[in-house]
N, C-alpha and C positions, 0 to 999 in steps of 0.2 A: 202535276207535281214535278218538281225539278228532280232529274236523275243525277245522283252524285256517285263517285267511284268507291262507295262503301255502303254497307247495309246498316251499321249500327255505330253509335257513339257511346263510349263508356266514359263517364265522368269519374276520374280517379282522384279528384281533389277533395280536401276536407273543408268543412265550413269554418271560416275564421270566427274566433270567439266561442262558438258553440262546441267545437270539437278540438280546439287547439290546446296543446300543453303550455303552461306557463312555468317558468323556473321560480323557485321561492324568491320573493322580493322583486320579481320582474313581471310586468304585464305585457305580453307580446302583441296583443291587439285590443283596441277599444274604439268605440264609435260614439261620437257626440253629435246629436241631431238638433238642428235649430230651424225655426221658421222666420222668414223675412218677407217684408213687402217690398217689391221692386216694380216701379212703374204701374202701380195699381193692381198688381197680381201677387198672390201669396205663393211663395216657393218654400219647399223643404230642402235642406241641404245637410250633408253629414261631413264632419271633420274626422278623418281616419288617423289614428295613431298606431303605427305598426312597426315591429321589428322586421328587418329584411329577411330573417330566417324563421318567420312564423308560418304556421300552417304548411301547406304544400309550397315548397320553396326550392330554389337552386343554390348551391354553393359554387362559386367561381374559385380559381386558384388563389386569388388574393384574400380569401377568407382566412388563410394562414399567412402570417407575416413574412414567411420565407419567399412568397411568390407575389408577383405584381399584376397578373392578368385579371381584369375586372369583367363583370358579366356583359357589359356593353361592347367589349372587344371581340366577342364571338360573333361570327356571321349568323344570320337568321337560320340558315339551313342546318345549323347544329342543334336546333330545337325542334326540327321536324325530321324524324328518323324511322327507319325500320326498327321495330322493337320486338324483342323476344321476351315473353313473360314466362318465368319458371316458377313452378309450385314447389315450395320448400317446406318440409315438415319438421326438421330438427330444431334444436335450441340455438344453433349457430349455423352459419353458412361457410363451408370450407371450399377449397379448390375442388376437391373430389365431387362435391355436390353439384357444382355447376360445369364441370369439365365436359359433360356430354352435350352442352347447349350448342345449337347450330348457329354460331355467331360468326358474322362476317365483319371485316374491317369497317369501322364507322357505325356499327349497329348500336342500339341502346339495349341494355340488359335491365329488365324490370323484375324485381324479386318479390314474389308473393309469399308471405310467411304466415305463421300463426298470429302475428300482430294484427293482420287483417281479419283472419278467420275468427279470432276470439274477441275482436273489437278493441284491442289495445290502441290501434291507430287513431281512433276517434273518441277515446275515453276521457280526455282532458287531464288525466293523471299520469304521473311518471311511474311506470311499472318496473319493478326491480328485476324482472325475468323476461324482458323483451328479447326477441330474436335479433341477433346482431351479425355483422359481416366480419369474418376473419380476414386477417392480413393476407393469408395465402390466396383467398378468393379475389381480393383486390389486385394482387400481383398477377393472377391469371387474367383478369380483365385488361390489365395493362399489356400483357403479352399478346392478347387478341386484338389490341388496338380498338377497343370499343370506344364510343364517343361519350357515352353517358351511362351512369348506373343509377337506377331508381329503386327506392326502398320504402317500405310501408311503416315507418315510424319516424318520429321527429329527429332522431339521430340514429346512425348506423354503427357507431363506434361501440366496442365492447364495454359493458357496464363497468365503471370503476377504472378503466384503463387510463394510462398516462401517455402524453406525448402525441396524441392524435395520429397514431401510426397508420391506421386505415385511411384517414383523410389525406395524409401526406402521400401515401402510395398512389391514390387516385388523382388528386389535384396536381401532384408533382409530375404526372404524366398527361396533363391537360385533359383529364376526364372530368366532365361535369357531374356533380352529385345532385340527384333529385330526391329530396326527402319529404316525409309527411304525406305519403300516398295512402289511399284507401282502396285496396284491391279485392275486397270481399266478394264482389259480384263479377269478377273477371276470371276467366279460365286460362289455363296454360295454353300458349300458342303464339302465333306471329301476328302483329298488329302494326299500324302506323301510329307513332307517338307524336303529338303536338303539345308543346309546353313552352309557350312564349313568355319570357320574363318582362317585367316593366322596363321601360327605357330610362334607366337611371344612370347617368354618366358617373363613372368612377366607382361604382358600388361593387362590393365583394359578393353580393348575392341578390336574390329577389324573390318575392312571392310570385307564384304562377298559377294559372288555371291549366291543369294537365288533363288531356283526354287521350283515349286510345280509339282509333278507328278500326272497325272490323269489316 
């Protein structure tokens, strides 16, 4: 058996279609399957229709019209990082809640909340009381020069908020946002995060398969 520099892989992605939230009037993911005969053999193929921000996905700064940097303009090492997973119990995440984290410059901060514990992250429904990230916490991440913030719901903004202030705080400081995680089976601690986006030129975000190595 091959020896690798980790003992366990935690898949923190959610299943497209089966677990992803759709906005009213919008289908974020669908798959149409067909069969074709090619050179005497029968093949099965799927056409995928997906929103760049469906399921487990990344937001690049250009997700907001104020900024231009697209997901393909980040070097690959920005998607492979030392990651600090914090266990959060409150209804929102403030600066004080994360200020004790052992964060180094360039680290990823992954926030495990009641969204994962209670199954909101995989419920397909929009919960009115999901745990969200306060602007003060986003400002702290910028001060610590983290490279990425991961969150266990399809959006991390305060419910009903206007102006995308939290997104603006992170994306405006070149911090990638990784949303739509399922951290139910992950414990607080330090891991290696791997979350490679699709290679889509000029795109403001991308679905990703995110894993934590332990």
